[in-house]
N, CA, C and O of each residue as an XYZ file, in Angstrom:
512
protein
N      20.168    165.507     79.305
C      19.716    164.182     79.641
C      19.798    163.247     78.437
O      20.190    162.090     78.583
N      19.426    163.744     77.223
C      19.478    162.906     76.031
C      20.919    162.557     75.661
O      21.190    161.459     75.175
N      21.823    163.472     75.886
C      23.221    163.219     75.581
C      23.765    162.077     76.422
O      24.571    161.277     75.948
N      23.330    162.005     77.651
C      23.740    160.932     78.541
C      23.225    159.582     78.048
O      23.949    158.590     78.128
N      21.993    159.520     77.541
C      21.422    158.282     77.028
C      22.170    157.801     75.779
O      22.388    156.600     75.618
N      22.560    158.716     74.903
C      23.275    158.355     73.684
C      24.656    157.812     74.022
O      25.095    156.833     73.417
N      25.340    158.421     74.965
C      26.671    157.925     75.327
C      26.574    156.568     76.023
O      27.435    155.711     75.822
N      25.551    156.364     76.828
C      25.339    155.085     77.480
C      25.043    154.006     76.439
O      25.547    152.887     76.539
N      24.227    154.343     75.442
C      23.908    153.397     74.369
C      25.166    153.036     73.579
O      25.397    151.865     73.278
N      25.975    154.038     73.244
C      27.175    153.760     72.449
C      28.196    152.945     73.249
O      28.893    152.109     72.674
N      28.297    153.169     74.550
C      29.214    152.368     75.352
C      28.713    150.926     75.467
O      29.515    149.992     75.448
N      27.395    150.736     75.586
C      26.840    149.384     75.612
C      27.046    148.681     74.273
O      27.338    147.486     74.224
N      26.890    149.433     73.197
C      27.104    148.863     71.872
C      28.565    148.469     71.682
O      28.856    147.424     71.099
N      29.471    149.287     72.161
C      30.895    148.974     72.081
C      31.228    147.744     72.914
O      31.992    146.890     72.466
N      30.681    147.639     74.090
C      30.904    146.482     74.945
C      30.357    145.209     74.301
O      31.014    144.168     74.319
N      29.154    145.293     73.734
C      28.559    144.149     73.054
C      29.399    143.730     71.850
O      29.587    142.538     71.605
N      29.900    144.702     71.104
C      30.757    144.397     69.949
C      32.033    143.688     70.370
O      32.459    142.734     69.719
N      32.640    144.140     71.444
C      33.858    143.500     71.934
C      33.600    142.072     72.403
O      34.409    141.179     72.151
N      32.482    141.857     73.079
C      32.136    140.506     73.536
C      31.921    139.589     72.342
O      32.406    138.458     72.335
N      31.194    140.066     71.324
C      30.975    139.250     70.123
C      32.275    138.960     69.395
O      32.482    137.843     68.923
N      33.145    139.941     69.299
C      34.426    139.749     68.628
C      35.285    138.728     69.372
O      35.906    137.873     68.741
N      35.327    138.805     70.678
C      36.100    137.841     71.461
C      35.530    136.427     71.348
O      36.282    135.462     71.209
N      34.209    136.305     71.407
C      33.618    134.967     71.297
C      33.828    134.385     69.909
O      34.044    133.180     69.777
N      33.768    135.216     68.864
C      34.036    134.749     67.510
C      35.490    134.304     67.368
O      35.773    133.303     66.709
N      36.402    135.037     67.980
C      37.820    134.683     67.940
C      38.065    133.347     68.641
O      38.829    132.518     68.144
N      37.433    133.136     69.774
C      37.579    131.868     70.499
C      36.996    130.726     69.673
O      37.585    129.647     69.609
N      35.850    130.950     69.041
C      35.234    129.922     68.207
C      36.138    129.550     67.037
O      36.260    128.373     66.697
N      36.772    130.549     66.418
C      37.683    130.262     65.303
C      38.882    129.432     65.763
O      39.311    128.521     65.055
N      39.416    129.735     66.926
C      40.548    128.966     67.438
C      40.151    127.532     67.741
O      40.942    126.613     67.527
N      38.942    127.327     68.234
C      38.465    125.967     68.495
C      38.251    125.204     67.197
O      38.531    124.007     67.131
N      37.759    125.878     66.169
C      37.525    125.219     64.883
C      38.845    124.840     64.213
O      38.920    123.807     63.548
N      39.886    125.658     64.377
C      41.176    125.342     63.774
C      41.814    124.119     64.427
O      42.634    123.444     63.805
N      41.451    123.834     65.650
C      42.007    122.689     66.355
C      41.520    121.364     65.809
O      42.181    120.343     65.998
N      40.370    121.354     65.130
C      39.833    120.126     64.566
C      40.568    119.813     63.267
O      40.615    120.644     62.361
N      41.131    118.633     63.180
C      41.848    118.218     61.980
C      40.949    117.313     61.154
O      40.507    116.269     61.634
N      40.677    117.703     59.926
C      39.891    116.904     59.020
C      40.817    116.329     57.947
O      41.801    116.965     57.569
N      40.512    115.165     57.470
C      41.301    114.541     56.433
C      40.705    114.932     55.077
O      39.954    114.162     54.479
N      41.042    116.125     54.598
C      40.503    116.658     53.354
C      41.532    116.548     52.239
O      42.733    116.532     52.507
N      41.078    116.473     50.992
C      42.008    116.462     49.867
C      42.749    117.791     49.778
O      42.308    118.783     50.359
N      43.865    117.822     49.060
C      44.610    119.078     48.930
C      43.805    120.116     48.158
O      42.953    119.786     47.333
N      44.095    121.367     48.448
C      43.399    122.453     47.753
C      44.341    123.639     47.615
O      45.231    123.833     48.443
N      44.144    124.430     46.566
C      44.965    125.641     46.405
C      44.559    126.696     47.430
O      43.468    126.618     47.995
N      45.419    127.676     47.675
C      45.059    128.741     48.622
C      43.845    129.511     48.114
O      43.672    129.706     46.911
N      43.008    129.946     49.056
C      41.750    130.582     48.684
C      41.581    131.911     49.394
O      42.215    132.173     50.416
N      40.721    132.739     48.840
C      40.337    133.998     49.462
C      39.063    133.774     50.267
O      38.316    132.842     49.970
N      38.789    134.604     51.284
C      37.680    134.338     52.203
C      36.294    134.216     51.565
O      35.563    133.287     51.909
N      35.908    135.082     50.680
C      34.538    135.045     50.175
C      34.456    134.384     48.808
O      33.543    133.594     48.566
N      35.371    134.681     47.922
C      35.268    134.169     46.555
C      35.985    132.851     46.340
O      35.873    132.265     45.263
N      36.706    132.375     47.314
C      37.384    131.086     47.184
C      38.506    131.147     46.165
O      39.402    131.985     46.272
N      38.462    130.251     45.164
C      39.517    130.228     44.147
C      39.005    130.720     42.796
O      39.675    130.529     41.782
N      37.842    131.342     42.764
C      37.265    131.785     41.493
C      38.225    132.724     40.767
O      38.268    132.724     39.537
N      38.982    133.512     41.495
C      39.926    134.435     40.859
C      41.060    133.698     40.157
O      41.735    134.290     39.315
N      41.292    132.428     40.475
C      42.371    131.668     39.855
C      41.937    130.942     38.579
O      42.781    130.382     37.880
N      40.653    130.942     38.264
C      40.173    130.180     37.112
C      40.488    130.847     35.776
O      40.731    130.138     34.800
N      40.495    132.145     35.691
C      40.878    132.830     34.471
C      39.825    132.751     33.379
O      38.669    132.416     33.635
N      40.250    133.071     32.136
C      39.328    133.102     30.999
C      39.025    131.713     30.456
O      37.969    131.501     29.859
N      39.917    130.782     30.652
C      39.722    129.404     30.191
C      39.730    128.474     31.401
O      40.774    127.918     31.742
N      38.578    128.296     32.058
C      38.541    127.527     33.311
C      38.996    126.079     33.157
O      39.599    125.526     34.077
N      38.722    125.458     32.017
C      39.126    124.062     31.851
C      40.643    123.909     31.858
O      41.160    122.906     32.349
N      41.359    124.891     31.319
C      42.819    124.831     31.360
C      43.344    125.139     32.760
O      44.336    124.558     33.199
N      42.675    126.051     33.455
C      43.076    126.359     34.824
C      42.858    125.153     35.732
O      43.692    124.866     36.592
N      41.741    124.442     35.547
C      41.490    123.237     36.345
C      42.506    122.143     36.021
O      42.913    121.398     36.912
N      42.922    122.038     34.749
C      43.956    121.071     34.376
C      45.277    121.402     35.072
O      45.954    120.512     35.587
N      45.637    122.685     35.084
C      46.883    123.085     35.755
C      46.815    122.823     37.255
O      47.794    122.375     37.851
N      45.661    123.101     37.871
C      45.502    122.810     39.300
C      45.585    121.307     39.558
O      46.122    120.880     40.580
N      45.060    120.514     38.645
C      45.132    119.062     38.790
C      46.568    118.568     38.690
O      46.968    117.662     39.419
N      47.335    119.157     37.796
C      48.747    118.775     37.693
C      49.520    119.143     38.952
O      50.458    118.444     39.336
N      49.129    120.238     39.594
C      49.856    120.704     40.778
C      49.403    120.008     42.060
O      50.239    119.663     42.895
N      48.083    119.793     42.236
C      47.556    119.297     43.509
C      47.073    117.852     43.466
O      46.705    117.303     44.505
N      47.062    117.227     42.306
C      46.650    115.829     42.218
C      45.275    115.668     41.594
O      44.593    116.645     41.286
N      44.884    114.411     41.416
C      43.636    114.139     40.701
C      42.394    114.294     41.574
O      41.279    114.290     41.053
N      42.555    114.427     42.849
C      41.432    114.644     43.760
C      41.709    115.921     44.549
O      42.676    115.990     45.307
N      40.845    116.948     44.366
C      41.076    118.241     45.001
C      39.792    118.767     45.614
O      38.695    118.436     45.163
N      39.931    119.567     46.620
C      38.800    120.263     47.222
C      38.937    121.733     46.863
O      39.825    122.422     47.364
N      38.058    122.209     45.997
C      38.102    123.599     45.563
C      36.958    124.365     46.203
O      35.838    123.862     46.290
N      37.237    125.568     46.647
C      36.200    126.446     47.194
C      35.775    127.390     46.077
O      36.470    128.356     45.766
N      34.628    127.098     45.483
C      34.073    127.960     44.444
C      33.066    128.871     45.106
O      31.892    128.527     45.245
N      33.536    130.036     45.512
C      32.713    130.906     46.333
C      32.706    130.367     47.742
O      33.764    130.112     48.318
N      31.537    130.191     48.299
C      31.416    129.686     49.665
C      31.361    128.159     49.703
O      31.675    127.546     50.723
N      30.961    127.550     48.588
C      30.713    126.110     48.562
C      31.977    125.296     48.310
O      32.724    125.584     47.375
N      32.219    124.289     49.132
C      33.320    123.372     48.835
C      32.896    122.411     47.725
O      31.789    121.874     47.747
N      33.786    122.199     46.756
C      33.485    121.350     45.614
C      34.601    120.339     45.453
O      35.774    120.707     45.387
N      34.248    119.083     45.389
C      35.229    118.024     45.178
C      35.402    117.838     43.681
O      34.437    117.560     42.970
N      36.632    117.989     43.201
C      36.933    117.844     41.779
C      37.776    116.597     41.592
O      38.822    116.435     42.221
N      37.299    115.709     40.709
C      37.995    114.460     40.396
C      38.480    114.555     38.963
O      37.670    114.728     38.052
N      39.783    114.445     38.742
C      40.366    114.615     37.416
C      40.860    113.314     36.815
O      41.419    113.327     35.718
N      40.678    112.222     37.476
C      41.185    110.941     37.004
C      40.023    109.988     36.775
O      39.096    109.925     37.583
N      40.072    109.246     35.674
C      39.015    108.276     35.381
C      38.995    107.159     36.413
O      37.922    106.707     36.813
N      40.167    106.708     36.851
C      40.221    105.643     37.859
C      39.628    106.101     39.188
O      38.908    105.348     39.844
N      39.929    107.320     39.576
C      39.383    107.860     40.824
C      37.870    108.049     40.713
O      37.141    107.763     41.663
N      37.397    108.526     39.569
C      35.956    108.694     39.370
C      35.241    107.342     39.402
O      34.149    107.231     39.959
N      35.845    106.327     38.815
C      35.262    104.986     38.842
C      35.167    104.472     40.270
O      34.160    103.872     40.646
N      36.194    104.698     41.063
C      36.189    104.267     42.464
C      35.077    104.963     43.252
O      34.398    104.338     44.066
N      34.902    106.250     43.002
C      33.864    106.997     43.714
C      32.478    106.518     43.308
O      31.607    106.350     44.162
N      32.263    106.297     42.017
C      30.943    105.890     41.541
C      30.609    104.471     41.984
O      29.467    104.193     42.349
N      31.580    103.578     41.957
C      31.308    102.188     42.336
C      31.237    101.985     43.845
O      30.341    101.295     44.332
N      32.152    102.566     44.578
C      32.241    102.271     46.005
C      31.502    103.210     46.928
O      31.099    102.809     48.020
N      31.312    104.459     46.515
C      30.734    105.464     47.411
C      29.592    106.217     46.739
O      29.420    107.412     46.982
N      28.814    105.547     45.906
C      27.786    106.244     45.143
C      26.662    106.793     46.004
O      26.104    107.840     45.676
N      26.314    106.131     47.080
C      25.207    106.599     47.923
C      25.585    107.909     48.629
O      24.736    108.780     48.818
N      26.835    108.044     49.011
C      27.276    109.268     49.695
C      27.207    110.470     48.761
O      26.814    111.559     49.178
N      27.588    110.276     47.492
C      27.665    111.388     46.550
C      26.400    111.572     45.719
O      26.366    112.463     44.870
N      25.356    110.766     45.927
C      24.184    110.847     45.067
C      23.182    111.910     45.508
O      22.379    112.348     44.684
N      23.191    112.338     46.744
C      22.248    113.360     47.213
C      22.713    114.754     46.829
O      23.906    115.017     46.679
N      21.746    115.631     46.676
C      22.042    117.047     46.473
C      21.818    117.756     47.801
O      20.971    117.337     48.590
N      22.567    118.824     48.056
C      22.362    119.533     49.323
C      20.998    120.217     49.353
O      20.536    120.750     48.344
N      20.365    120.194     50.515
C      19.074    120.872     50.677
C      19.342    122.300     51.123
O      20.020    122.532     52.123
N      18.814    123.237     50.387
C      18.987    124.643     50.713
C      17.630    125.269     51.003
O      16.591    124.704     50.663
N      17.645    126.410     51.619
C      16.417    127.117     51.946
C      15.688    127.555     50.686
O      14.461    127.482     50.615
N      16.449    128.015     49.685
C      15.818    128.460     48.438
C      15.085    127.315     47.761
O      13.966    127.498     47.283
N      15.691    126.145     47.710
C      15.051    124.991     47.082
C      13.824    124.578     47.887
O      12.801    124.218     47.305
N      13.909    124.623     49.192
C      12.767    124.259     50.025
C      11.576    125.187     49.792
O      10.434    124.728     49.756
N      11.829    126.481     49.636
C      10.735    127.425     49.453
C      10.173    127.404     48.036
O       8.961    127.519     47.852
N      11.026    127.260     47.046
C      10.562    127.377     45.667
C      10.098    126.051     45.068
O       9.224    126.049     44.201
N      10.647    124.950     45.495
C      10.377    123.673     44.834
C       9.750    122.653     45.772
O      10.217    121.516     45.847
N       8.715    123.033     46.477
C       7.901    122.123     47.280
C       8.716    121.294     48.265
O       8.541    120.080     48.369
N       9.589    121.953     48.969
C      10.420    121.334     50.012
C      11.226    120.144     49.495
O      11.271    119.089     50.128
N      11.856    120.327     48.346
C      12.754    119.333     47.715
C      12.046    118.023     47.395
O      12.663    116.959     47.451
N      10.771    118.084     47.063
C      10.048    116.862     46.746
C       9.929    116.627     45.245
O       9.340    115.632     44.822
N      10.476    117.522     44.441
C      10.472    117.322     43.001
C      11.506    116.275     42.606
O      12.338    115.874     43.420
N      11.448    115.840     41.359
C      12.334    114.772     40.926
C      13.805    115.208     40.932
O      14.679    114.403     41.254
N      14.085    116.448     40.588
C      15.477    116.890     40.481
C      16.162    117.043     41.837
O      17.374    116.850     41.934
N      15.415    117.384     42.880
C      16.030    117.649     44.176
C      15.595    116.677     45.261
O      15.847    116.919     46.442
N      14.958    115.605     44.889
C      14.506    114.633     45.888
C      15.708    113.910     46.499
O      16.696    113.665     45.806
N      15.636    113.570     47.774
C      16.727    112.802     48.390
C      16.869    111.431     47.745
O      15.930    110.920     47.135
N      18.026    110.854     47.882
C      18.302    109.549     47.294
C      17.351    108.496     47.876
O      17.159    108.430     49.090
N      16.759    107.675     47.004
C      15.892    106.610     47.451
C      14.417    106.941     47.441
O      13.596    106.083     47.769
N      14.049    108.172     47.069
C      12.623    108.529     47.022
C      12.137    108.554     45.606
O      10.963    108.834     45.361
């Protein structure tokens, strides 16, 4: 009788796994259909992003990436997308024209738990 319960459990687990895998696959296909107007970026690995491309001298690696992909790039440093600006003119444009968009820091769960729900001076939202 116990053997029957274990096989039933494993078949249900297999069925649930297949359903989750199919739904995840469908979700990925739907996400790929959305076209975003993002800056160019070098090819990345799934978890570490482009950290493996930085090497022992990251400032020189970033300079080489800037020469190849332009002065405005979207780099994936680990899981986080990071906008890198390598041109003084581009940085001036961002600071003068779009400063409110770039002035906030992202709110994370760790900051919320450790630093009074982002109410400290370093992590407060813009305008507070």
